[in-house]
C-alpha positions as YAML, in Angstrom:
chain: A
units: angstrom
residues:
- id: 1
  name: LYS
  ca: [0.00, 0.00, 0.00]
- id: 2
  name: LEU
  ca: [1.25, 3.44, -0.89]
- id: 3
  name: ILE
  ca: [-0.30, 6.57, 0.61]
- id: 4
  name: VAL
  ca: [0.72, 10.13, -0.20]
- id: 5
  name: HIS
  ca: [-0.72, 13.53, 0.55]
- id: 6
  name: GLY
  ca: [-0.20, 17.04, -0.71]
- id: 7
  name: ASP
  ca: [-1.60, 20.54, -0.46]
- id: 8
  name: ASP
  ca: [-3.77, 19.80, -3.54]
- id: 9
  name: ARG
  ca: [-4.53, 16.91, -5.87]
- id: 10
  name: GLN
  ca: [-1.82, 17.87, -8.35]
- id: 11
  name: GLN
  ca: [0.88, 17.84, -5.67]
- id: 12
  name: ALA
  ca: [-0.37, 14.51, -4.29]
- id: 13
  name: LEU
  ca: [-0.39, 12.99, -7.80]
- id: 14
  name: GLU
  ca: [3.18, 14.13, -8.39]
- id: 15
  name: LYS
  ca: [4.27, 12.63, -5.05]
- id: 16
  name: MET
  ca: [2.53, 9.37, -5.99]
- id: 17
  name: ARG
  ca: [4.28, 9.28, -9.38]
- id: 18
  name: VAL
  ca: [7.67, 9.95, -7.79]
- id: 19
  name: ALA
  ca: [7.08, 7.31, -5.10]
- id: 20
  name: LEU
  ca: [6.02, 4.66, -7.63]
- id: 21
  name: ASP
  ca: [8.97, 5.47, -9.89]
- id: 22
  name: ALA
  ca: [11.38, 5.20, -6.95]
- id: 23
  name: THR
  ca: [9.98, 1.89, -5.69]
- id: 24
  name: ARG
  ca: [12.10, -1.15, -6.51]
- id: 25
  name: LEU
  ca: [11.06, -4.69, -5.57]
- id: 26
  name: HIS
  ca: [13.18, -7.50, -6.96]
- id: 27
  name: GLY
  ca: [12.53, -11.22, -7.03]
- id: 28
  name: ILE
  ca: [8.74, -11.04, -6.88]
- id: 29
  name: ALA
  ca: [6.02, -10.04, -9.32]
- id: 30
  name: THR
  ca: [4.47, -6.66, -8.51]
- id: 31
  name: ASN
  ca: [1.71, -4.43, -9.83]
- id: 32
  name: LEU
  ca: [3.93, -1.33, -9.95]
- id: 33
  name: ASP
  ca: [3.68, -0.89, -13.74]
- id: 34
  name: TYR
  ca: [-0.09, -1.34, -13.54]
- id: 35
  name: LEU
  ca: [-0.35, 1.33, -10.83]
- id: 36
  name: ARG
  ca: [1.89, 3.72, -12.78]
- id: 37
  name: GLN
  ca: [-0.40, 3.38, -15.79]
- id: 38
  name: VAL
  ca: [-3.58, 3.80, -13.74]
- id: 39
  name: ILE
  ca: [-2.46, 7.06, -12.12]
- id: 40
  name: ALA
  ca: [-1.43, 8.38, -15.57]
- id: 41
  name: THR
  ca: [-5.00, 8.12, -16.94]
- id: 42
  name: ALA
  ca: [-6.98, 11.31, -17.49]
- id: 43
  name: GLU
  ca: [-9.75, 9.98, -15.24]
- id: 44
  name: PHE
  ca: [-7.39, 9.47, -12.31]
- id: 45
  name: GLN
  ca: [-5.62, 12.78, -12.92]
- id: 46
  name: THR
  ca: [-8.88, 14.74, -12.80]
- id: 47
  name: GLY
  ca: [-10.46, 12.72, -9.99]
- id: 48
  name: SER
  ca: [-13.20, 11.42, -12.30]
- id: 49
  name: VAL
  ca: [-12.93, 7.85, -11.07]
- id: 50
  name: TRP
  ca: [-15.78, 5.49, -10.38]
- id: 51
  name: THR
  ca: [-16.17, 1.99, -9.07]
- id: 52
  name: ARG
  ca: [-16.09, 0.24, -12.45]
- id: 53
  name: MET
  ca: [-13.49, 2.47, -14.15]
- id: 54
  name: LEU
  ca: [-10.90, -0.31, -14.18]
- id: 55
  name: ASP
  ca: [-13.26, -2.52, -16.20]
- id: 56
  name: SER
  ca: [-12.44, -0.43, -19.27]
- id: 57
  name: PHE
  ca: [-8.82, 0.31, -18.36]
- id: 58
  name: ARG
  ca: [-6.40, -1.26, -20.86]
- id: 59
  name: TYR
  ca: [-3.16, -2.27, -19.18]
- id: 60
  name: GLN
  ca: [-0.16, -2.44, -21.54]
- id: 61
  name: PRO
  ca: [2.52, -4.58, -19.86]
- id: 62
  name: ASN
  ca: [6.18, -3.99, -20.62]
- id: 63
  name: SER
  ca: [7.24, -7.14, -22.43]
- id: 64
  name: ILE
  ca: [9.40, -8.50, -25.18]
- id: 65
  name: GLU
  ca: [8.34, -10.31, -28.31]
- id: 66
  name: VAL
  ca: [10.64, -12.88, -29.85]
- id: 67
  name: LEU
  ca: [10.19, -12.55, -33.62]
- id: 68
  name: GLN
  ca: [12.53, -15.30, -34.79]
- id: 69
  name: PRO
  ca: [13.79, -17.63, -32.08]
- id: 70
  name: GLY
  ca: [16.81, -19.75, -32.83]
- id: 71
  name: THR
  ca: [18.88, -22.45, -31.19]
- id: 72
  name: TYR
  ca: [20.99, -19.82, -29.42]
- id: 73
  name: SER
  ca: [18.04, -17.72, -28.23]
- id: 74
  name: SER
  ca: [17.57, -17.34, -24.50]
- id: 75
  name: VAL
  ca: [15.99, -14.94, -22.05]
- id: 76
  name: GLN
  ca: [18.44, -13.49, -19.53]
- id: 77
  name: ASP
  ca: [17.76, -12.10, -16.06]
- id: 78
  name: TYR
  ca: [20.78, -9.98, -15.21]
- id: 79
  name: PRO
  ca: [22.00, -9.69, -12.52]
- id: 80
  name: GLY
  ca: [19.48, -12.13, -11.09]
- id: 81
  name: ARG
  ca: [18.01, -12.26, -7.60]
- id: 82
  name: LEU
  ca: [20.56, -11.33, -4.98]
- id: 83
  name: GLY
  ca: [20.29, -10.50, -1.29]
- id: 84
  name: TYR
  ca: [17.05, -12.30, -0.43]
- id: 85
  name: TRP
  ca: [18.34, -15.25, 1.64]
- id: 86
  name: ASP
  ca: [16.75, -13.67, 4.73]
- id: 87
  name: ILE
  ca: [13.30, -14.27, 3.22]
- id: 88
  name: GLY
  ca: [14.14, -17.69, 1.77]
- id: 89
  name: VAL
  ca: [15.02, -16.80, -1.83]
- id: 90
  name: PRO
  ca: [18.38, -18.28, -2.87]
- id: 91
  name: PRO
  ca: [20.77, -16.31, -5.06]
- id: 92
  name: SER
  ca: [20.32, -16.89, -8.76]
- id: 93
  name: GLY
  ca: [21.65, -15.46, -11.97]
- id: 94
  name: PRO
  ca: [21.00, -15.43, -15.68]
- id: 95
  name: MET
  ca: [19.01, -18.42, -16.88]
- id: 96
  name: ASP
  ca: [18.25, -19.57, -13.34]
- id: 97
  name: ASP
  ca: [15.95, -22.56, -13.10]
- id: 98
  name: PHE
  ca: [13.00, -20.65, -11.63]
- id: 99
  name: ALA
  ca: [12.67, -17.23, -13.24]
- id: 100
  name: PHE
  ca: [13.01, -17.97, -16.93]
- id: 101
  name: ARG
  ca: [12.73, -21.73, -17.37]
- id: 102
  name: LEU
  ca: [9.46, -21.49, -19.30]
- id: 103
  name: ALA
  ca: [10.53, -18.46, -21.34]
- id: 104
  name: ASN
  ca: [13.67, -20.23, -22.47]
- id: 105
  name: ARG
  ca: [11.62, -23.27, -23.52]
- id: 106
  name: ILE
  ca: [9.37, -21.03, -25.63]
- id: 107
  name: VAL
  ca: [12.24, -19.42, -27.53]
...
């Protein structure tokens, strides 16, 4: 959960954008890109939101498209997941068994 406040809506929106852009979570899937796109909509910017607004919201995920995979194609995760032993996530690097096993099978 992320909560910000400002003297007016514009200042609060700017603080929210800065906070979301500064947030870094590694090793787990997050909804940060989704939230960044939601707060950038005209409806959110003007405060014209309603309960079902997200039903028509079109999320555009940041992704890659492999146009011509070959025998040497692979998906890399550099530098991998580091520094998460304290929560039970072992170190891993490019082409680790968990993060990109399925992606590498596709390409």
